[in-house]
ChimeraX commands (.cxc) that place a marker at each C-alpha (Angstrom):
marker #1 position -7.73,-10.24,-11.45 radius 0.5
marker #1 position -4.84,-12.51,-10.52 radius 0.5
marker #1 position -2.73,-10.98,-8.01 radius 0.5
marker #1 position 1.16,-11.18,-8.70 radius 0.5
marker #1 position 3.60,-8.37,-9.19 radius 0.5
marker #1 position 3.58,-8.53,-12.88 radius 0.5
marker #1 position 0.02,-8.08,-13.05 radius 0.5
marker #1 position -0.51,-5.11,-10.70 radius 0.5
marker #1 position 2.13,-3.43,-12.09 radius 0.5
marker #1 position 0.59,-3.33,-15.57 radius 0.5
marker #1 position -2.37,-2.23,-13.87 radius 0.5
marker #1 position -0.35,0.49,-12.33 radius 0.5
marker #1 position 0.74,1.63,-15.82 radius 0.5
marker #1 position -2.50,2.10,-16.92 radius 0.5
marker #1 position -4.50,2.85,-14.00 radius 0.5
marker #1 position -2.28,4.47,-12.01 radius 0.5
marker #1 position 0.17,6.28,-14.10 radius 0.5
marker #1 position 1.67,8.75,-11.69 radius 0.5
marker #1 position 2.63,5.86,-9.14 radius 0.5
marker #1 position 4.18,3.73,-12.26 radius 0.5
marker #1 position 6.34,6.88,-13.73 radius 0.5
marker #1 position 7.77,7.50,-10.24 radius 0.5
marker #1 position 8.82,3.93,-10.03 radius 0.5
marker #1 position 6.69,2.50,-7.33 radius 0.5
marker #1 position 6.54,-1.26,-8.04 radius 0.5
marker #1 position 4.92,-4.01,-6.08 radius 0.5
marker #1 position 7.60,-6.96,-5.89 radius 0.5
marker #1 position 5.68,-9.27,-3.45 radius 0.5
marker #1 position 2.27,-10.00,-2.37 radius 0.5
marker #1 position 0.60,-13.16,-0.50 radius 0.5
marker #1 position -2.26,-13.82,1.87 radius 0.5
marker #1 position -0.34,-11.98,4.90 radius 0.5
marker #1 position 1.98,-8.91,3.05 radius 0.5
marker #1 position 2.59,-7.28,0.17 radius 0.5
marker #1 position 5.40,-5.33,-0.50 radius 0.5
marker #1 position 6.19,-2.33,-2.64 radius 0.5
marker #1 position 9.78,-0.93,-3.79 radius 0.5
marker #1 position 10.81,2.43,-5.15 radius 0.5
marker #1 position 14.20,3.63,-5.88 radius 0.5
marker #1 position 15.35,7.10,-5.14 radius 0.5
marker #1 position 15.35,9.05,-8.43 radius 0.5
marker #1 position 15.65,12.61,-9.98 radius 0.5
marker #1 position 11.35,11.94,-10.79 radius 0.5
marker #1 position 10.26,11.64,-7.01 radius 0.5
marker #1 position 12.72,13.97,-5.25 radius 0.5
marker #1 position 12.40,16.79,-3.01 radius 0.5
marker #1 position 14.02,20.33,-2.95 radius 0.5
marker #1 position 16.31,18.48,0.14 radius 0.5
marker #1 position 17.59,15.48,-2.10 radius 0.5
marker #1 position 15.72,12.74,-0.92 radius 0.5
marker #1 position 12.18,10.84,-2.08 radius 0.5
marker #1 position 9.05,12.98,-1.80 radius 0.5
marker #1 position 6.61,12.54,0.76 radius 0.5
marker #1 position 3.94,11.87,-1.49 radius 0.5
marker #1 position 5.54,9.19,-3.27 radius 0.5
marker #1 position 6.50,7.11,-0.39 radius 0.5
marker #1 position 2.63,8.00,0.59 radius 0.5
marker #1 position 1.42,6.10,-2.88 radius 0.5
marker #1 position 3.89,3.19,-2.49 radius 0.5
marker #1 position 2.81,2.85,1.09 radius 0.5
marker #1 position -0.91,2.83,0.36 radius 0.5
marker #1 position -0.26,0.64,-2.81 radius 0.5
marker #1 position 0.72,-1.72,-0.18 radius 0.5
marker #1 position -2.56,-1.55,2.24 radius 0.5
marker #1 position -5.24,-0.95,-0.45 radius 0.5
marker #1 position -3.71,-4.72,-2.72 radius 0.5
marker #1 position -3.68,-6.68,0.31 radius 0.5
marker #1 position -7.52,-5.52,0.78 radius 0.5
marker #1 position -8.45,-5.63,-2.78 radius 0.5
marker #1 position -6.65,-8.99,-2.55 radius 0.5
marker #1 position -8.86,-10.15,0.39 radius 0.5
marker #1 position -12.03,-8.86,-1.31 radius 0.5
marker #1 position -11.66,-10.91,-4.41 radius 0.5
marker #1 position -11.03,-14.24,-2.46 radius 0.5
marker #1 position -14.10,-13.34,-0.19 radius 0.5
marker #1 position -16.43,-13.54,-3.36 radius 0.5
marker #1 position -18.59,-10.85,-1.81 radius 0.5
marker #1 position -19.65,-7.32,-3.23 radius 0.5
marker #1 position -17.51,-4.82,-1.03 radius 0.5
marker #1 position -16.25,-1.31,-1.94 radius 0.5
marker #1 position -13.56,0.22,-0.17 radius 0.5
marker #1 position -12.62,4.07,0.38 radius 0.5
marker #1 position -9.75,5.54,1.86 radius 0.5
marker #1 position -11.07,7.67,4.70 radius 0.5
marker #1 position -8.38,8.26,7.17 radius 0.5
marker #1 position -4.40,8.43,7.23 radius 0.5
marker #1 position -1.37,9.35,9.30 radius 0.5
marker #1 position 2.24,9.51,8.74 radius 0.5
marker #1 position 5.83,9.42,10.60 radius 0.5
marker #1 position 9.28,9.79,8.81 radius 0.5
marker #1 position 12.09,8.67,10.93 radius 0.5
marker #1 position 14.95,10.01,8.34 radius 0.5
marker #1 position 15.78,10.36,4.49 radius 0.5
marker #1 position 14.74,8.56,2.44 radius 0.5
marker #1 position 17.48,7.52,-0.10 radius 0.5
marker #1 position 18.50,4.93,-2.21 radius 0.5
marker #1 position 15.86,1.95,-2.82 radius 0.5
marker #1 position 12.85,1.87,-0.11 radius 0.5
marker #1 position 10.99,-1.02,0.23 radius 0.5
marker #1 position 7.44,-0.57,1.86 radius 0.5
marker #1 position 5.88,-3.49,3.83 radius 0.5
marker #1 position 2.22,-4.57,4.56 radius 0.5
marker #1 position 2.40,-7.39,7.01 radius 0.5
marker #1 position -1.18,-7.05,8.29 radius 0.5
marker #1 position -2.82,-9.54,6.32 radius 0.5
marker #1 position -4.90,-10.91,9.56 radius 0.5
marker #1 position -6.27,-7.60,9.87 radius 0.5
marker #1 position -7.63,-7.36,6.53 radius 0.5
marker #1 position -9.00,-10.70,6.41 radius 0.5
marker #1 position -10.84,-9.49,9.67 radius 0.5
marker #1 position -12.03,-6.51,8.45 radius 0.5
marker #1 position -14.14,-8.04,5.35 radius 0.5
marker #1 position -15.37,-10.97,7.54 radius 0.5
marker #1 position -16.86,-8.09,9.86 radius 0.5
marker #1 position -18.27,-6.12,6.40 radius 0.5
marker #1 position -19.66,-9.26,5.51 radius 0.5
marker #1 position -21.67,-9.82,9.19 radius 0.5
marker #1 position -22.56,-5.94,9.53 radius 0.5
marker #1 position -23.22,-3.33,6.38 radius 0.5
marker #1 position -19.94,-0.97,7.03 radius 0.5
marker #1 position -16.74,-1.26,9.22 radius 0.5
marker #1 position -13.01,0.32,9.30 radius 0.5
marker #1 position -9.79,-0.63,9.94 radius 0.5
marker #1 position -6.60,0.58,10.22 radius 0.5
marker #1 position -3.80,-0.93,8.60 radius 0.5
marker #1 position -0.27,-0.11,9.02 radius 0.5
marker #1 position 2.89,0.22,5.97 radius 0.5
marker #1 position 6.38,0.66,6.65 radius 0.5
marker #1 position 8.88,2.29,4.77 radius 0.5
marker #1 position 12.61,0.81,5.23 radius 0.5
marker #1 position 16.06,1.36,3.27 radius 0.5
marker #1 position 19.05,-0.62,2.14 radius 0.5
marker #1 position 20.29,-0.82,5.57 radius 0.5
marker #1 position 17.07,-2.17,7.33 radius 0.5
marker #1 position 15.95,1.69,9.21 radius 0.5
marker #1 position 12.68,2.46,9.00 radius 0.5
marker #1 position 12.60,5.70,7.26 radius 0.5
marker #1 position 8.69,6.16,7.28 radius 0.5
marker #1 position 5.36,4.59,8.92 radius 0.5
marker #1 position 1.84,5.24,6.93 radius 0.5
marker #1 position -1.41,4.22,8.81 radius 0.5
marker #1 position -4.27,4.13,6.51 radius 0.5
marker #1 position -7.94,3.88,7.99 radius 0.5
marker #1 position -10.04,1.86,5.25 radius 0.5
marker #1 position -13.80,1.68,5.33 radius 0.5
marker #1 position -15.26,-0.93,3.67 radius 0.5
marker #1 position -19.27,-1.73,2.63 radius 0.5
marker #1 position -21.37,-4.16,1.37 radius 0.5
marker #1 position -22.99,-2.86,-1.84 radius 0.5
marker link #1:1,2 radius 0.2
marker link #1:2,3 radius 0.2
marker link #1:3,4 radius 0.2
marker link #1:4,5 radius 0.2
marker link #1:5,6 radius 0.2
marker link #1:6,7 radius 0.2
marker link #1:7,8 radius 0.2
marker link #1:8,9 radius 0.2
marker link #1:9,10 radius 0.2
marker link #1:10,11 radius 0.2
marker link #1:11,12 radius 0.2
marker link #1:12,13 radius 0.2
marker link #1:13,14 radius 0.2
marker link #1:14,15 radius 0.2
marker link #1:15,16 radius 0.2
marker link #1:16,17 radius 0.2
marker link #1:17,18 radius 0.2
marker link #1:18,19 radius 0.2
marker link #1:19,20 radius 0.2
marker link #1:20,21 radius 0.2
marker link #1:21,22 radius 0.2
marker link #1:22,23 radius 0.2
marker link #1:23,24 radius 0.2
marker link #1:24,25 radius 0.2
marker link #1:25,26 radius 0.2
marker link #1:26,27 radius 0.2
marker link #1:27,28 radius 0.2
marker link #1:28,29 radius 0.2
marker link #1:29,30 radius 0.2
marker link #1:30,31 radius 0.2
marker link #1:31,32 radius 0.2
marker link #1:32,33 radius 0.2
marker link #1:33,34 radius 0.2
marker link #1:34,35 radius 0.2
marker link #1:35,36 radius 0.2
marker link #1:36,37 radius 0.2
marker link #1:37,38 radius 0.2
marker link #1:38,39 radius 0.2
marker link #1:39,40 radius 0.2
marker link #1:40,41 radius 0.2
marker link #1:41,42 radius 0.2
marker link #1:42,43 radius 0.2
marker link #1:43,44 radius 0.2
marker link #1:44,45 radius 0.2
marker link #1:45,46 radius 0.2
marker link #1:46,47 radius 0.2
marker link #1:47,48 radius 0.2
marker link #1:48,49 radius 0.2
marker link #1:49,50 radius 0.2
marker link #1:50,51 radius 0.2
marker link #1:51,52 radius 0.2
marker link #1:52,53 radius 0.2
marker link #1:53,54 radius 0.2
marker link #1:54,55 radius 0.2
marker link #1:55,56 radius 0.2
marker link #1:56,57 radius 0.2
marker link #1:57,58 radius 0.2
marker link #1:58,59 radius 0.2
marker link #1:59,60 radius 0.2
marker link #1:60,61 radius 0.2
marker link #1:61,62 radius 0.2
marker link #1:62,63 radius 0.2
marker link #1:63,64 radius 0.2
marker link #1:64,65 radius 0.2
marker link #1:65,66 radius 0.2
marker link #1:66,67 radius 0.2
marker link #1:67,68 radius 0.2
marker link #1:68,69 radius 0.2
marker link #1:69,70 radius 0.2
marker link #1:70,71 radius 0.2
marker link #1:71,72 radius 0.2
marker link #1:72,73 radius 0.2
marker link #1:73,74 radius 0.2
marker link #1:74,75 radius 0.2
marker link #1:75,76 radius 0.2
marker link #1:76,77 radius 0.2
marker link #1:77,78 radius 0.2
marker link #1:78,79 radius 0.2
marker link #1:79,80 radius 0.2
marker link #1:80,81 radius 0.2
marker link #1:81,82 radius 0.2
marker link #1:82,83 radius 0.2
marker link #1:83,84 radius 0.2
marker link #1:84,85 radius 0.2
marker link #1:85,86 radius 0.2
marker link #1:86,87 radius 0.2
marker link #1:87,88 radius 0.2
marker link #1:88,89 radius 0.2
marker link #1:89,90 radius 0.2
marker link #1:90,91 radius 0.2
marker link #1:91,92 radius 0.2
marker link #1:92,93 radius 0.2
marker link #1:93,94 radius 0.2
marker link #1:94,95 radius 0.2
marker link #1:95,96 radius 0.2
marker link #1:96,97 radius 0.2
marker link #1:97,98 radius 0.2
marker link #1:98,99 radius 0.2
marker link #1:99,100 radius 0.2
marker link #1:100,101 radius 0.2
marker link #1:101,102 radius 0.2
marker link #1:102,103 radius 0.2
marker link #1:103,104 radius 0.2
marker link #1:104,105 radius 0.2
marker link #1:105,106 radius 0.2
marker link #1:106,107 radius 0.2
marker link #1:107,108 radius 0.2
marker link #1:108,109 radius 0.2
marker link #1:109,110 radius 0.2
marker link #1:110,111 radius 0.2
marker link #1:111,112 radius 0.2
marker link #1:112,113 radius 0.2
marker link #1:113,114 radius 0.2
marker link #1:114,115 radius 0.2
marker link #1:115,116 radius 0.2
marker link #1:116,117 radius 0.2
marker link #1:117,118 radius 0.2
marker link #1:118,119 radius 0.2
marker link #1:119,120 radius 0.2
marker link #1:120,121 radius 0.2
marker link #1:121,122 radius 0.2
marker link #1:122,123 radius 0.2
marker link #1:123,124 radius 0.2
marker link #1:124,125 radius 0.2
marker link #1:125,126 radius 0.2
marker link #1:126,127 radius 0.2
marker link #1:127,128 radius 0.2
marker link #1:128,129 radius 0.2
marker link #1:129,130 radius 0.2
marker link #1:130,131 radius 0.2
marker link #1:131,132 radius 0.2
marker link #1:132,133 radius 0.2
marker link #1:133,134 radius 0.2
marker link #1:134,135 radius 0.2
marker link #1:135,136 radius 0.2
marker link #1:136,137 radius 0.2
marker link #1:137,138 radius 0.2
marker link #1:138,139 radius 0.2
marker link #1:139,140 radius 0.2
marker link #1:140,141 radius 0.2
marker link #1:141,142 radius 0.2
marker link #1:142,143 radius 0.2
marker link #1:143,144 radius 0.2
marker link #1:144,145 radius 0.2
marker link #1:145,146 radius 0.2
marker link #1:146,147 radius 0.2
marker link #1:147,148 radius 0.2
marker link #1:148,149 radius 0.2
view
């Protein structure tokens, strides 16, 4: 798959419909980072008039997962990946347009390189959720395990 926002968002429609329906969209992806946006709407709200934490988690996980998937495909190695852990911190209400950014492309590449040398390896990747005023609303940490098949 060619990694550009349009193809990834089409992939979401057919393979991750919950993310697509709640408005999660990839806006940019390159070797260094992946960026995903989601706007606070009726469909993704919680009873407290902010974005439901699980929608934020989907957007954050997508940033780290797509970055890692891109690195795996570019390595031309048969590697499987599995999410094995997660942690999150919430700093303020998520309202408006929230941008999730994972800028750990180097860590993702290092994980794939280590996986090529050893059979299985794990790494934590971080995604930050930033609102329109530039404040961090949430931080997510995902532990990915990669294994040579």
